[in-house]
C-alpha positions in Angstrom: -192.3 183.8 97.3 -194.7 181.4 98.9 -194.7 183.4 102.1 -195.4 186.6 100.4 -198.1 185.0 98.3 -199.8 183.6 101.4 -199.7 187.0 103.1 -201.4 188.5 100.0 -204.1 185.8 100.1 -204.8 186.6 103.7 -205.2 190.3 102.9 -202.0 191.3 104.8 -199.3 193.6 103.5 -197.1 191.7 101.0 -194.4 192.4 98.5 -196.2 190.0 96.0 -197.7 191.7 93.0 -200.0 190.4 90.3 -197.2 190.8 87.8 -194.9 188.7 89.9 -197.6 186.1 90.4 -198.0 185.8 86.6 -194.3 185.6 86.0 -193.9 182.8 88.6 -196.9 181.0 87.1 -195.3 181.1 83.7 -192.3 179.4 85.2 -194.7 176.7 86.6 -193.9 177.8 90.1 -196.0 176.1 92.8 -197.3 178.4 95.5 -198.1 175.4 97.6 -195.6 172.9 98.9 -198.3 170.4 99.7 -198.9 167.9 96.9 -202.2 166.2 97.1 -201.7 164.5 93.8 -198.3 162.9 93.2 -198.6 163.0 89.4 -197.2 166.0 87.7 -199.1 168.2 85.3 -197.1 166.7 82.4 -198.0 163.1 83.5 -201.7 163.9 83.6 -201.3 165.6 80.2 -199.8 162.4 78.8 -202.8 160.4 80.2 -205.1 162.9 78.5 -203.2 162.3 75.3 -203.7 158.6 75.6 -207.4 159.1 76.3 -207.7 161.1 73.1 -205.9 158.5 71.1 -208.4 155.9 72.5 -211.6 158.0 72.3 -210.9 160.6 69.7 -211.6 163.6 71.9 -210.5 165.2 75.2 -213.9 165.4 76.9 -213.1 163.2 79.9 -216.1 162.7 82.2 -215.5 163.8 85.8 -216.4 160.4 87.0 -214.5 158.5 84.3 -214.3 155.0 85.8 -211.0 154.0 84.1 -209.2 156.9 85.6 -211.1 159.0 88.1 -208.1 161.3 88.7 -207.8 162.2 85.1 -211.5 163.2 85.0 -210.9 165.4 88.1 -207.7 166.8 86.6 -209.5 167.8 83.3 -212.3 169.5 85.4 -209.6 171.3 87.4 -208.0 172.6 84.1 -211.3 174.1 83.1 -211.8 175.6 86.6 -208.3 177.2 86.5 -209.1 178.6 83.0 -212.2 180.3 84.4 -210.1 181.8 87.2 -207.7 183.1 84.6 -210.5 184.7 82.6 -211.6 186.7 85.5 -208.1 187.8 86.5 -207.7 185.6 89.6 -204.5 183.7 90.5 -204.3 180.4 88.8 -201.8 177.6 88.2 -202.8 177.5 84.5 -200.3 179.5 82.4 -200.2 180.3 78.7 -197.8 177.4 77.9 -200.2 174.9 79.4 -203.2 176.5 77.6 -201.3 176.3 74.3 -200.3 172.7 74.9 -203.9 171.6 75.8 -205.4 173.6 72.9 -203.0 171.9 70.4 -204.3 168.5 71.6 -207.8 169.6 70.9 -208.8 170.3 74.6 -211.8 172.6 75.0 -211.9 174.9 78.0 -215.4 176.3 77.5 -218.8 175.1 76.2 -218.1 171.4 77.0 -221.0 169.0 77.5 -220.2 165.8 79.3 
């Protein structure tokens, strides 16, 4: 799947379709085997949950001194959401959107 996806990204003939990409994303499939951040999505979500418990909201500043990676992760979720809105491939799936929304996370119109 990763090979076909990479062919598609390079504009080469591929068996990968938009429908297949969406199905794989809904299964939390990772199209990249490289992991820059060792913490999983679920672990960062739990950090966000703790942040909300402490601060009463989910608006983590990008340069949040107590956990810079969490601030970057939150910004990445919003970026992935914008990609999804314009129909581009993204790692953000409906399950993650629902989970974050239930926590009170805002994807748009956020002022930091």
